[in-house]
C-alpha positions, -999 to 999 in steps of 0.1 A, spaced: -715 212 629 -715 212 663 -687 203 689 -692 169 692 -691 159 655 -657 179 652 -647 160 684 -654 127 670 -638 136 635 -607 149 656 -608 115 677 -608 97 643 -586 115 628 -559 112 654 -566 73 653 -563 71 619 -528 86 624 -520 68 649 -529 35 628 -509 43 599 -477 53 619 -479 17 632 -482 3 597 -453 21 587 -430 12 620 -441 -25 612 -437 -23 576 -416 5 566 -385 -14 561 -401 -34 534 -419 -4 521 -383 9 513 -372 -19 502 -398 -26 477 -393 14 466 -353 8 460 -361 -20 440 -388 -2 414 -359 23 414 -335 2 402 -358 -19 380 -365 16 363 -330 31 358 -305 1 361 -315 -24 329 -282 -43 340 -296 -46 378 -328 -66 365 -315 -87 346 -322 -123 359 -284 -133 366 -276 -106 382 -304 -108 409 -293 -138 415 -260 -131 426 -272 -109 447 -290 -134 466 -260 -155 459 -236 -130 472 -256 -123 502 -269 -157 515 -239 -159 540 -243 -129 560 -279 -135 555 -271 -170 575 -252 -149 600 -279 -123 604 -307 -154 615 -288 -160 643 -275 -125 651 -312 -122 654 -321 -147 679 -288 -129 698 -301 -98 696 -335 -104 704 -325 -116 742 -307 -78 742 -274 -90 736 -246 -99 704 -223 -115 691 -188 -106 681 -168 -136 675 -192 -149 647 -168 -145 621 -140 -159 638 -161 -193 648 -165 -192 613 -134 -189 602 -125 -220 630 -151 -239 618 -144 -238 580 -107 -246 591 -117 -278 609 -138 -288 582 -115 -283 553 -86 -303 575 -108 -330 582 -118 -331 544 -85 -338 536 -74 -365 562 -112 -382 566 -143 -373 546 -166 -343 540 -198 -357 560 -173 -360 590 -156 -324 579 -189 -313 584 -195 -324 618 -164 -315 633 -172 -278 622 -206 -280 637 -192 -290 670 -167 -262 667 -194 -237 662 -218 -250 692 -192 -255 717 -178 -219 706 -214 -207 710 -221 -225 745 -188 -212 759 -201 -182 748 -234 -183 766 -217 -195 800 -190 -160 800 -225 -143 800 -251 -158 812 -232 -179 842 -203 -162 852 -218 -125 836 -196 -107 816 -200 -84 796 -215 -94 759 -191 -68 740 -158 -80 765 -171 -120 761 -178 -123 726 -145 -99 717 -126 -118 738 -135 -150 724 -126 -142 689 -91 -133 698 -85 -169 716 -103 -181 690 -84 -164 660 -50 -170 680 -59 -212 682 -62 -211 645 -37 -193 636 -12 -216 661 -31 -252 645 -26 -237 613 5 -219 615 -16 -192 599 -17 -210 563 -46 -221 542 -57 -255 536 -57 -266 501 -64 -297 485 -101 -297 492 -125 -322 473 -140 -302 439 -175 -316 441 -175 -293 475 -181 -261 462 -214 -275 447 -226 -258 482 -213 -223 477 -212 -221 440 -237 -245 425 -271 -242 416 -304 -264 414 -323 -249 384 -317 -214 384 -318 -208 422 -280 -204 438 -276 -234 467 -264 -210 492 -292 -189 485 -318 -224 490 -295 -228 525 -302 -190 533 -337 -197 528 -336 -229 553 -321 -213 577 -341 -186 581 -373 -207 578 -364 -225 608 -354 -193 625 -390 -186 620 -405 -217 629 -382 -212 664 -397 -185 673 -432 -180 663 -439 -221 673 -415 -229 704 -419 -220 738 -380 -214 735 -388 -187 710 -414 -166 734 -388 -167 759 -365 -153 737 -390 -124 735 -395 -123 771 -360 -122 783 -353 -96 760 -381 -77 767 -369 -79 808 -345 -101 819 -354 -96 853 -393 -99 850 -388 -130 833 -366 -144 857 -396 -138 886 -420 -149 859 -398 -187 860 -380 -182 820 -347 -198 826 -334 -171 817 -297 -185 814 -301 -217 796 -322 -191 771 -289 -176 766 -269 -203 766 -288 -219 740 -294 -187 717 -256 -182 717 -249 -220 707 -274 -218 681 -260 -186 669 -223 -205 671 -241 -232 647 -253 -206 622 -223 -191 615 -207 -224 609 -235 -232 584 -223 -198 571 -184 -212 573 -188 -238 554 -209 -224 528 -182 -194 527 -161 -228 522 -175 -246 493 -168 -206 476 -136 -204 479 -125 -240 486 -97 -230 508 -98 -235 542 -87 -195 551 -76 -191 588 -84 -151 589 -115 -144 609 -148 -136 586 -155 -97 583 -192 -110 597 -201 -94 628 -206 -56 620 -225 -65 587 -251 -92 607 -255 -62 634 -263 -40 604 -287 -59 590 -307 -71 622 -308 -32 631 -319 -20 596 -347 -52 595 -361 -33 630 -349 -51 659 -333 -29 687 -300 -35 702 -324 -36 732 -341 -67 722 -377 -76 725 -385 -70 695 -377 -81 659 -388 -107 632 -370 -125 607 -387 -113 578 -368 -82 588 -338 -92 592 -336 -112 558 -350 -81 544 -323 -60 559 -299 -80 550 -310 -79 510 -316 -42 514 -278 -38 524 -271 -59 493 -290 -44 466 -273 -14 474 -237 -26 475 -246 -38 440 -262 -8 428 -232 10 442 -212 -14 415 -233 -10 391 -236 30 387 -197 30 392 -193 47 423 -158 49 438 -153 20 467 -137 51 492 -173 60 485 -193 28 489 -191 29 527 -202 59 532 -229 57 514 -242 22 531 -235 37 562 -254 64 557 -285 41 542 -277 20 578 -283 56 598 -312 63 580 -329 32 581 -323 29 619 -333 69 627 -366 64 608 -374 34 629 -362 51 663 -380 78 656 -411 61 648 -409 38 680 -403 72 700 -435 87 683 -457 55 690 -442 53 727 -451 90 739 -485 86 715 -496 55 738 
């Protein structure tokens, strides 16, 4: 065999390895999730019971809804720590309006609250130039304080029991909360795939200054993104309200799990890259891990450590693959 043939084989081998690395970088989280499901189906009869699988979907639908909004925000290279407070404020506003007016009016009131807080976050970050961490953390504290003042830190009772269908009801065997999650994920996918705004989101996350020079309305994109994130947090708050049937004034612990789900799904904190499919799989992966730990009787003290290890491993593998691909290209 001559040196030319060996050189061609070597180049073909390198190209094959590079292509395999690209495929793994793009679909690695799906492979990991599928592998985890296979292992759990084999070792845990309880896990593979349909009732348990539907419960996993129902229990993680709220975080999944929040994660869809967080995905849009993180694709632009920023994030939102106020989604838990927005969800609580929306739920309280809805609960008060449910009791005193009607359910439809309460839903509208909740959506207005989420939209206004989202726009406020966007203006603080895009127009005034406050750091996203400081802006959204400050907004969370302000909103939380206003909720406590308005309710005297007391839950809102007396909601119509029929509203629980939103959080606990089922259509056939499918939880309503999961259907809402699927609808939100589908809308997010359509926005990113088929709208000019979706293309702008990726462009802003890739390079804000270059996008601005190219004529992209960066400030408007950021404000719109935070507004949508606020609306999605409101939808999650309304689903939670349907599960507990009480307007809780305490902020929901959603920001970090939602960010973790998006990052595990392949969206870096720097933005510009990511998919709805990845965010959904990231949400379900963390939910399945939590469910499996409960089924295998792992101590609650160990569960955060195991979940954190899964997050670090998934993000580390993804970062390593991106680094290697960047170096080779």
